[in-house]
N, C-alpha and C positions, 0 to 999 in steps of 0.2 A: 282217814275213814275208809272203810271198805265199800265197795259198790252196793252191798246189801243194806247199807245204812239209810238208803232212801226209804222213808216211812210211808209216803203216800203221794198221790197225784191229786191235786185239788182243782176243780173247775167251779167257778162262781157264776150263777145265773139267776136273774129275776125277770119274770115276764110270763106271758100266756103260753107260748109254744115251746115246750121243753123237748120236743123231738130231736132237734138239731144238737143241742147240748148232750143229750143221751147218746146219740150216734157218735159224736165226737169222743165221749168218754168210753164207749165200747171199743172204738178203734184204739184208743190209748191202752185199754186193758189187754187187748190182743197182743200188743207189743211189750207189755209189762205184766205178765200173768202173776208174778209173785208180789206185785206192789198194789195195795188197795187203791182204787180210783174212787174218789169222793166227790159227789156233786152237792155243793152247798147251794141250796135253792129253796124256793118258797114251799111251805108246808103242804100245799095242795098237790105238789108233784111227787110226794113220797111214794104212792103206789107205783107210778111209772118207773121211777128211779130204782126201786127195789125189784120190780118185775124184770128189769134189764140186768139184774145181778150186780148192781153198783151199790156203793155205800151212800146212804142218804145222810146229809147234815142239814139241820133246820136253820135256814137263813132268817126266818121270821123272828127267831129269838134274838138275833143280833141286830136286825134292821130296826126293830123298835127302839133299841138303845141308841143307835148311831144316826138314824135318819134325822133326829133333832139337830144334829151338828150342821145340817145343810140348810136350816131355816135362815132365810135372808141371803142365801147364796146368790151371787151374781156372776155371770160369765163375763170376765174382763178381756178375754182374748177371743179371736174368731173361733167358731165351732170347727171341729175337725172335718175332714173331707168326706166322711161317711154320712154326713147329714144328721148325726145323732142329736145334735143340739145340747141344750143345757141338761136335760134329763140323762142323756148318755154320759156327759162329762161328770155329772154327780155320781152316777153308778161307777164309773171308772175310778173315781177318787175313793168312794166308800168301800169298794170291794176289798181293798187292802186292809181297811179297818176291820171289816167283817171276817176276813181270813185270819188276821191276827187274833181276833176274839175267839174264833173257832179253835185255833191251835192251843190257845191258853185254856179253853174249856176242856179240851181233851187231855190237858196236862202233859203235853209232849215236852220232853226235856229241851232246854234251850239250844243244845247242839244237835237236835234231831233235824234231819234233812228232809225237805219236802219239795215237790215241784208244783207249780201252778201254771195253768195255761188258759188262754181264752177259749171260749166255747166254739169259735169258728175256725180253729186251728186243728189240723189233723196231725197226730203224732205217730210217726212210723219208725220210732227208734226206742231203744231201752233207755229209760231215764237213768237207771243205775249205771249202765255202761257209759253214758255221756258224762255223768257226774264223776265217775272214776277217771275218765280221760281228762276232764278239766282239773281235777285235783292233782293229777300227775304234773300238769303244767304250772299250776298256781296253788300250791298246797295251803298257802296262808289265806286265801280268799274264803269268805263265808257265803258269798252269793254270786251267781252267774246269770246274767241276762242273755238269753240266746237269741231271742227275736224281739227287740225293742219293747220289752215288758209283756209281750204276748206269751212268752214261754220263759219261765224263771225257775231256777233251781237254787234253793237257799236254805240256810239254817233257820230254825224257828226264831233265834235271836236276831238275825238280820231282818227277817220280815217284821218282827215286833218293833225293831228300831225304825224301820221305814214307816210303819203305821204311826208311831209316836211322832216322827218328824212331820207328818202331815197335819198335826193339830194346829188349829189357828186360834 
């Protein structure tokens, strides 16, 4: 696949203060001007996301469907070092399901390549350039984790498979 095959960069955020995720997305867009940057977030943030020149995707539409999956969820391992606790862990798990649902809703082909990154990570590189570099080294791979799940470049098929794997 050519570098231009990266379809979009996705950030997933749910919460009250959307300013940091918007700033993160704007930095990503500066280094990827030809790649849409999509913020999959709560409906109430649509005006701020669009005012920043980003693509808004409605998280509420997906969260209503998948939040029921976490009823009865119990944290069986210690919480992570960030102190996020059970709610943070639930979000980390659900964001992959929400992203897969969003990609399916947009009817992206299964071989379409997208990037996803956490909202507290600043991206100072071209995702298309990074993807092309990775494909030169490992042409058979469909997904690349660049920073322990915080920055992932993958095909729609790989992200959907990961989301399906998470079903319990």
